[in-house]
N, C-alpha and C positions, 0 to 999 in steps of 0.2 A: 447127954451132949444133943444139941440143937438142929433139926436139917433145916437146912438153906436152897429153898426154892428158887427156883428162876424167876427172873422180875424180865418187865419189859421198855427200854428202855425210853425216855419222856422224847429221843429228840431221834433215835435212827430205828424204831419201832422192833428192833430185832432183842429178842432173848441173851441174854447174860447172866452171868454167877457174879452176885454182888460179892463186897468183903464179907469175911466173917465178922469184922470187928464191928462194921459200920450196916449189915445189910438190912436195917428195918429204915434204913436215913434215903440210902442211896437207890438215886432212881435214874442213873444216867450209868454207860458203860464206858470201858476206860477206852473209846476211841479218839485223835484228835479233835476231831468235829464235833465230839457229842462233851467233850471236855469242855470246849470252848462254849458250845452253849450252856452247858451245867456253871459255870463261871457269869456269863450274862443273864441268868437266869438268879443267882444266886446274889447279884447287884443290883439287878431289878427289882427284886423283893427288896433289899437292906435299903434303897431309896424310898421304897414305898411308904417307912415306917414314918409317922411325924419325927421322932426325936434325933432322926439321921437325918432329915432335908437339907440344910443350914450346915452341917459338918463341917464342909469345907470353906464356908464363908463367915463372914465378921469379924471383928475386933478381937472375940476373946478366940478363934481359932487362931488368927495370925500371931497372936501372942501365945499360944501354945505352940504352933510351931517353931514361936522364935527360942522361945524353951528350951524346947527338945533341940534344938541345933543348934546352943549352946551347950549343951549337956554332951552332946558328940561332936566335936569338932574334928571336922575331916572327914567323913564318913563316905561323904560324896568320892573324894578321891581315890582315882585308882594303886592299886598296891603297888610297889616300885617294880622293875624288871627281874627277875630272878636272875641269879647270877649263870654266867655261861658255865657247864659242863668242861668237866675238866682234860677229856679228851679234845682234841681240833677236829674240825666238822671234816668229814670226810666228803671230799666231790671229786663224784664220777667223769671222768674223762674219757672218753671213746676213741680207741686208737684211729691214727690217722688214716694210716693204711694198712695191708693186709703181714706185708713185713714188718712193722713193728708189732702186729701183736701173735706171729709167729712164734715160737718158743725154740728154737736150736738148740742142741744138744751138744756144744762147744760153752756156751755160755759159762760160766764160774758161779761158785755160789757166791761170791764177796760179789759180785755184780749184780745177784738176784736179789739181796739180804743187805745191800751196803747201806740201805736206811731204815731195815725194820730191827726192832729191838729183840736182844736175845732172847727173852721169853719165845717167841714167834720160833726158833731153831731149837729151842726146847720142846716146847710144843710138838714141832716134826719127828723131832729127834723119840721124843715118848712113843709119840702113834707110829712111828715105823718100828721100832725096837731098837734101832742102832745109830749109835753117833758116830760115826763115818763121814765124811766128809760129801761122799760121792753119794752114799745114799738120801742124804736129806736134800743133795741139788737136784736129785733124781724125782723124789717126792714134790717137793716145792714146784718141778718142772708141773708133774702131773696136777697138781692145786692150781695150777696157775693156769694151765689150758683147762681145766674143770672150770673155774670159776669165767674164761673167754666166755668159753660155750655157755654157760647160763647168763651170764651177762650182755652179750653179743650174740644170739643164736644166727645160724646160717642160713639160709630160707633150707625150704627143702629141694632136693637134689644137688647141690651143693657139695663142695668138696669141706668134709670136717679135718679140725687138726688131728695130727698122730696122737694115738691115744700110748702114753709112758704107762707100761706096771712096775709097779713097786716092788721089790723083793719082798718077801714074806716075812725074813729071819735075816737076823744080819748076820754078816760073815764070822766066822770061831776070832776070837781075841789070843793075839798072839802070849806065848807065856813073857813074864818081864823078864830084863835083863839087865844085871849089873854093868853100871860104867866108871862107876869110882874106884876103885880096885879089882883084884883078881879075885876070881870065884875061891871059896874056901879050900883047902886039899891041894891046890894048884900053884904054881909060881911063878 
């Protein structure tokens, strides 16, 4: 294994550790200004060579460029715009007044979630561990209040919205009831 020594940058004169793959020839560090200086120096040295002086002029080079363009039609065109994502863009709307941003306890679950997909209801039910509408409504109000607190923070010293606590466990499930005929053993 070869030990790589630090070198002094030809532009900023600071010590740097050259890349292991090119340490013998690398003379510039990776700072943006030094990279620009490296490119300018490289171009200057390239143009000083006799065979490169007229590289960009003359009829043979015009033909060379024309042949290349014929072989690569449309190279300069920008790619077509990418299709828009399947989701509609989310447009953030600040509440118009305090009454609209407050979440009251009387709001029905249907009113809160009328435009939301069933996936959201299922996710909230999964998170709360309950499929009861009251528990889902309570959790939804709490999440909405938390979202409002994050998106629209109150200045220090201002009164924050109510904190709604979601119960940790679901209510016990009632036993199954048979409705279409009488229970076995009874008339």
